[in-house]
DRENSEKE-171075 format. One record per residue (C-alpha): x, y, z; residue in three letters. Coordinates in steps of 0.05 Angstrom, whole numbers, plus 5000, padded with zeros to 4 digits. Example, Ala and Ser with C-alpha at 12.3 -4.5 7.8 and 13.67 -1.06 7.14 Angstrom:
<sites>
<x 5246	y 4910	z 5156	type ala> .
<x 5273	y 4979	z 5143	type ser> .
</sites>
This chain:
<sites>
<x 4691	y 5556	z 4734	type leu> .
<x 4673	y 5484	z 4750	type ala> .
<x 4672	y 5497	z 4825	type leu> .
<x 4629	y 5558	z 4816	type gly> .
<x 4578	y 5524	z 4772	type met> .
<x 4576	y 5456	z 4806	type ala> .
<x 4516	y 5438	z 4849	type arg> .
<x 4557	y 5393	z 4894	type tyr> .
<x 4631	y 5393	z 4911	type arg> .
<x 4671	y 5344	z 4953	type asn> .
<x 4741	y 5323	z 4971	type gly> .
<x 4759	y 5249	z 4974	type val> .
<x 4775	y 5247	z 5049	type ser> .
<x 4758	y 5288	z 5110	type arg> .
<x 4827	y 5321	z 5109	type leu> .
<x 4823	y 5333	z 5034	type his> .
<x 4756	y 5368	z 5046	type gly> .
<x 4789	y 5414	z 5097	type glu> .
<x 4848	y 5429	z 5051	type val> .
<x 4801	y 5442	z 4993	type ser> .
<x 4759	y 5491	z 5033	type arg> .
<x 4822	y 5528	z 5052	type arg> .
<x 4849	y 5528	z 4981	type met> .
<x 4785	y 5554	z 4949	type phe> .
<x 4761	y 5600	z 5005	type his> .
<x 4773	y 5660	z 4959	type ser> .
<x 4716	y 5637	z 4914	type leu> .
<x 4668	y 5649	z 4971	type trp> .
<x 4696	y 5711	z 5005	type pro> .
<x 4631	y 5725	z 5042	type asp> .
<x 4635	y 5659	z 5080	type arg> .
<x 4680	y 5633	z 5134	type ser> .
<x 4728	y 5577	z 5115	type glu> .
<x 4684	y 5526	z 5151	type glu> .
<x 4624	y 5549	z 5110	type glu> .
<x 4657	y 5540	z 5042	type val> .
<x 4609	y 5492	z 5005	type pro> .
<x 4659	y 5435	z 4996	type ile> .
<x 4646	y 5372	z 5036	type thr> .
<x 4680	y 5304	z 5032	type his> .
<x 4665	y 5232	z 5013	type ile> .
<x 4723	y 5188	z 5032	type thr> .
<x 4747	y 5142	z 4977	type asn> .
<x 4740	y 5067	z 4987	type gly> .
<x 4756	y 5003	z 4951	type val> .
<x 4715	y 4945	z 4923	type his> .
<x 4731	y 4898	z 4981	type val> .
<x 4714	y 4831	z 4948	type pro> .
<x 4764	y 4845	z 4892	type ser> .
<x 4822	y 4850	z 4940	type trp> .
<x 4808	y 4797	z 4994	type ile> .
<x 4851	y 4735	z 4994	type gly> .
<x 4816	y 4668	z 4993	type gly> .
<x 4842	y 4647	z 5061	type ala> .
<x 4817	y 4711	z 5093	type val> .
<x 4751	y 4706	z 5057	type asn> .
<x 4740	y 4637	z 5087	type arg> .
<x 4752	y 4666	z 5157	type ile> .
<x 4703	y 4722	z 5145	type tyr> .
<x 4650	y 4673	z 5120	type arg> .
<x 4661	y 4630	z 5182	type lys> .
<x 4664	y 4683	z 5236	type tyr> .
<x 4626	y 4743	z 5208	type leu> .
<x 4571	y 4714	z 5164	type thr> .
<x 4569	y 4674	z 5099	type pro> .
<x 4541	y 4735	z 5063	type asp> .
<x 4591	y 4784	z 5092	type trp> .
<x 4607	y 4810	z 5021	type val> .
<x 4536	y 4837	z 5015	type asp> .
<x 4539	y 4867	z 5085	type arg> .
<x 4611	y 4892	z 5090	type his> .
<x 4587	y 4964	z 5101	type asp> .
<x 4552	y 4943	z 5165	type asp> .
<x 4597	y 4969	z 5222	type his> .
<x 4565	y 4923	z 5273	type ala> .
<x 4584	y 4862	z 5231	type leu> .
<x 4658	y 4878	z 5239	type trp> .
<x 4654	y 4875	z 5314	type glu> .
<x 4653	y 4799	z 5304	type arg> .
<x 4724	y 4802	z 5279	type ile> .
<x 4745	y 4798	z 5352	type leu> .
<x 4717	y 4727	z 5352	type asp> .
<x 4770	y 4704	z 5302	type val> .
<x 4824	y 4663	z 5338	type pro> .
<x 4893	y 4693	z 5330	type asp> .
<x 4921	y 4627	z 5307	type ala> .
<x 4871	y 4621	z 5250	type glu> .
<x 4883	y 4692	z 5226	type leu> .
<x 4958	y 4683	z 5229	type trp> .
<x 4954	y 4617	z 5191	type ala> .
<x 4913	y 4651	z 5137	type ala> .
<x 4964	y 4707	z 5132	type his> .
<x 5023	y 4659	z 5126	type leu> .
<x 4986	y 4623	z 5071	type his> .
<x 4977	y 4688	z 5032	type leu> .
<x 5049	y 4707	z 5045	type lys> .
<x 5074	y 4641	z 5016	type arg> .
<x 5030	y 4653	z 4955	type lys> .
<x 5060	y 4722	z 4946	type met> .
<x 5130	y 4694	z 4950	type met> .
<x 5113	y 4639	z 4900	type ser> .
<x 5087	y 4691	z 4852	type leu> .
<x 5150	y 4734	z 4859	type ile> .
<x 5197	y 4675	z 4848	type arg> .
<x 5157	y 4645	z 4791	type glu> .
<x 5154	y 4712	z 4754	type arg> .
<x 5229	y 4720	z 4762	type ala> .
<x 5242	y 4648	z 4740	type arg> .
<x 5198	y 4654	z 4678	type arg> .
<x 5227	y 4721	z 4657	type gln> .
<x 5297	y 4694	z 4667	type arg> .
<x 5282	y 4634	z 4622	type ile> .
<x 5253	y 4680	z 4570	type glu> .
<x 5316	y 4722	z 4572	type gly> .
<x 5281	y 4784	z 4598	type asn> .
<x 5320	y 4787	z 4664	type leu> .
<x 5394	y 4789	z 4678	type ser> .
<x 5422	y 4753	z 4739	type ala> .
<x 5425	y 4820	z 4775	type glu> .
<x 5352	y 4834	z 4759	type gln> .
<x 5333	y 4766	z 4787	type val> .
<x 5364	y 4787	z 4853	type leu> .
<x 5327	y 4854	z 4852	type cys> .
<x 5261	y 4819	z 4837	type ala> .
<x 5257	y 4792	z 4908	type gly> .
<x 5281	y 4720	z 4899	type thr> .
<x 5327	y 4726	z 4960	type phe> .
<x 5272	y 4749	z 5007	type leu> .
<x 5263	y 4705	z 5069	type asp> .
<x 5189	y 4687	z 5077	type pro> .
<x 5201	y 4676	z 5151	type asp> .
<x 5225	y 4747	z 5163	type ala> .
<x 5184	y 4811	z 5166	type leu> .
<x 5166	y 4840	z 5098	type ile> .
<x 5143	y 4913	z 5092	type ile> .
<x 5107	y 4931	z 5028	type gly> .
<x 5103	y 4996	z 4988	type phe> .
<x 5065	y 4992	z 4922	type ala> .
<x 5031	y 5051	z 4887	type arg> .
<x 5044	y 5106	z 4837	type arg> .
<x 5113	y 5136	z 4845	type phe> .
<x 5101	y 5210	z 4856	type ala> .
<x 5149	y 5254	z 4895	type thr> .
<x 5098	y 5272	z 4950	type tyr> .
<x 5088	y 5198	z 4965	type lys> .
<x 5161	y 5195	z 4987	type arg> .
<x 5177	y 5123	z 4969	type ala> .
<x 5250	y 5134	z 4988	type thr> .
<x 5239	y 5164	z 5056	type leu> .
<x 5259	y 5099	z 5089	type ile> .
<x 5328	y 5108	z 5057	type phe> .
<x 5342	y 5173	z 5093	type his> .
<x 5389	y 5140	z 5142	type asp> .
<x 5422	y 5083	z 5104	type leu> .
<x 5467	y 5060	z 5160	type glu> .
<x 5408	y 5051	z 5207	type arg> .
<x 5370	y 5017	z 5151	type leu> .
<x 5426	y 4967	z 5141	type lys> .
<x 5425	y 4950	z 5215	type arg> .
<x 5351	y 4935	z 5209	type leu> .
<x 5360	y 4893	z 5146	type leu> .
<x 5416	y 4852	z 5176	type his> .
<x 5391	y 4843	z 5247	type asp> .
<x 5410	y 4772	z 5265	type arg> .
<x 5345	y 4756	z 5301	type tyr> .
<x 5294	y 4804	z 5272	type arg> .
<x 5314	y 4823	z 5201	type pro> .
<x 5269	y 4871	z 5162	type val> .
<x 5256	y 4867	z 5087	type gln> .
<x 5222	y 4913	z 5037	type phe> .
<x 5183	y 4902	z 4973	type ile> .
<x 5171	y 4961	z 4927	type phe> .
<x 5128	y 4962	z 4865	type ala> .
<x 5095	y 5014	z 4823	type gly> .
<x 5102	y 5060	z 4763	type lys> .
<x 5111	y 5134	z 4751	type ala> .
<x 5070	y 5176	z 4703	type his> .
<x 5106	y 5176	z 4635	type pro> .
<x 5116	y 5252	z 4641	type ala> .
<x 5139	y 5249	z 4714	type asp> .
<x 5215	y 5248	z 4710	type asp> .
<x 5223	y 5259	z 4785	type asp> .
<x 5179	y 5199	z 4798	type gly> .
<x 5222	y 5157	z 4751	type lys> .
<x 5284	y 5178	z 4788	type arg> .
<x 5253	y 5153	z 4853	type leu> .
<x 5244	y 5084	z 4820	type ile> .
<x 5317	y 5086	z 4798	type gln> .
<x 5339	y 5101	z 4869	type gln> .
<x 5299	y 5043	z 4897	type val> .
<x 5324	y 4996	z 4843	type tyr> .
<x 5397	y 5017	z 4854	type asn> .
<x 5390	y 5001	z 4927	type leu> .
<x 5356	y 4935	z 4912	type ala> .
<x 5417	y 4913	z 4871	type arg> .
<x 5467	y 4939	z 4922	type asp> .
<x 5503	y 4878	z 4953	type pro> .
<x 5506	y 4916	z 5019	type ala> .
<x 5431	y 4908	z 5025	type met> .
<x 5438	y 4833	z 5023	type gly> .
<x 5379	y 4820	z 4977	type gly> .
<x 5330	y 4846	z 5029	type arg> .
<x 5303	y 4902	z 4986	type ile> .
<x 5263	y 4882	z 4924	type ala> .
<x 5232	y 4920	z 4867	type phe> .
<x 5178	y 4883	z 4829	type ile> .
<x 5176	y 4905	z 4756	type glu> .
<x 5115	y 4907	z 4710	type asp> .
<x 5068	y 4927	z 4767	type tyr> .
<x 4996	y 4909	z 4751	type asp> .
<x 4931	y 4889	z 4785	type leu> .
<x 4954	y 4818	z 4796	type gln> .
<x 5018	y 4839	z 4831	type val> .
<x 4980	y 4891	z 4871	type ala> .
<x 4930	y 4838	z 4895	type arg> .
<x 4985	y 4790	z 4918	type tyr> .
<x 5023	y 4845	z 4954	type leu> .
<x 4966	y 4875	z 4994	type val> .
<x 4948	y 4804	z 5015	type gln> .
<x 5017	y 4778	z 5031	type gly> .
<x 5062	y 4830	z 5062	type val> .
<x 5067	y 4836	z 5137	type asp> .
<x 5062	y 4912	z 5142	type val> .
<x 5038	y 4964	z 5092	type trp> .
<x 5081	y 5027	z 5089	type leu> .
<x 5051	y 5096	z 5072	type asn> .
<x 5095	y 5157	z 5079	type thr> .
<x 5065	y 5216	z 5040	type pro> .
<x 5080	y 5288	z 5054	type arg> .
<x 5019	y 5312	z 5094	type arg> .
<x 4970	y 5338	z 5069	type pro> .
<x 4986	y 5323	z 4996	type tyr> .
<x 4954	y 5253	z 4996	type glu> .
<x 4882	y 5267	z 4978	type ala> .
<x 4859	y 5198	z 4999	type ser> .
<x 4902	y 5139	z 4978	type gly> .
<x 4869	y 5070	z 4981	type thr> .
<x 4924	y 5018	z 4977	type ser> .
<x 4927	y 5014	z 5052	type gly> .
<x 4852	y 4999	z 5054	type gln> .
<x 4863	y 4938	z 5011	type lys> .
<x 4918	y 4914	z 5058	type ala> .
<x 4878	y 4927	z 5121	type ala> .
<x 4819	y 4888	z 5093	type ala> .
<x 4866	y 4828	z 5091	type asn> .
<x 4888	y 4838	z 5163	type gly> .
<x 4954	y 4872	z 5145	type val> .
<x 4971	y 4930	z 5193	type pro> .
<x 4988	y 4998	z 5164	type asn> .
<x 5048	y 5040	z 5183	type leu> .
<x 5027	y 5108	z 5159	type ser> .
<x 5032	y 5183	z 5162	type val> .
<x 4965	y 5213	z 5185	type leu> .
<x 4945	y 5235	z 5116	type asp> .
<x 4889	y 5220	z 5067	type gly> .
<x 4839	y 5167	z 5090	type trp> .
<x 4887	y 5142	z 5144	type trp> .
<x 4876	y 5205	z 5185	type ala> .
<x 4805	y 5179	z 5196	type glu> .
<x 4829	y 5109	z 5215	type gly> .
</sites>
């Protein structure tokens, strides 16, 4: 009824628009699928809300002092190539240290208050090595987002975690909808692996996920992981927040990322 009466209809990414036209083609049987009147407007984020201070200073220096007011100007972002690698890396390491400080301070405070057991302190990321690669995954826990896909081959994962010279670490955070029992079970699976001694403290699950935690994670991790089941991710924007801070995405070509 809503689609039939609406004056304008859109998906929230190019791929979502294509999927929507295919899904609702039957409502316009006299038109081809390409002519179904559903377009797309790709979701975005409020960039200034998610940029770390160190990266903001680089943008002000190398893009323009008023980059916040002009961040939709594509030509402006060509100047990003003028940023010296060393400066960008130094800014990233600063934000990574801030993220680790937040993780450890939260765990310390909650332990003092009696809200965390010793095992939970381990799971909270206090053993993570700030000098090793950290891959982040933080969002709503829904089955199609496949938070546990990385655990498909545990023996291979252990080799990555315990590589002597290039260890890999993971930070997970997020919540499931109160009525989504399958999503809750995904969180349980992540948490159980985080507390498994065989993982060596290199998998963390950050509890009480909120905007503050999200902001520190998208600014501080080294790689942002996105593994939805294509084409179920309508858009997804967490990776946009990470990318705006210079954090590379490792992603399935779904949602907004299919346009990246």
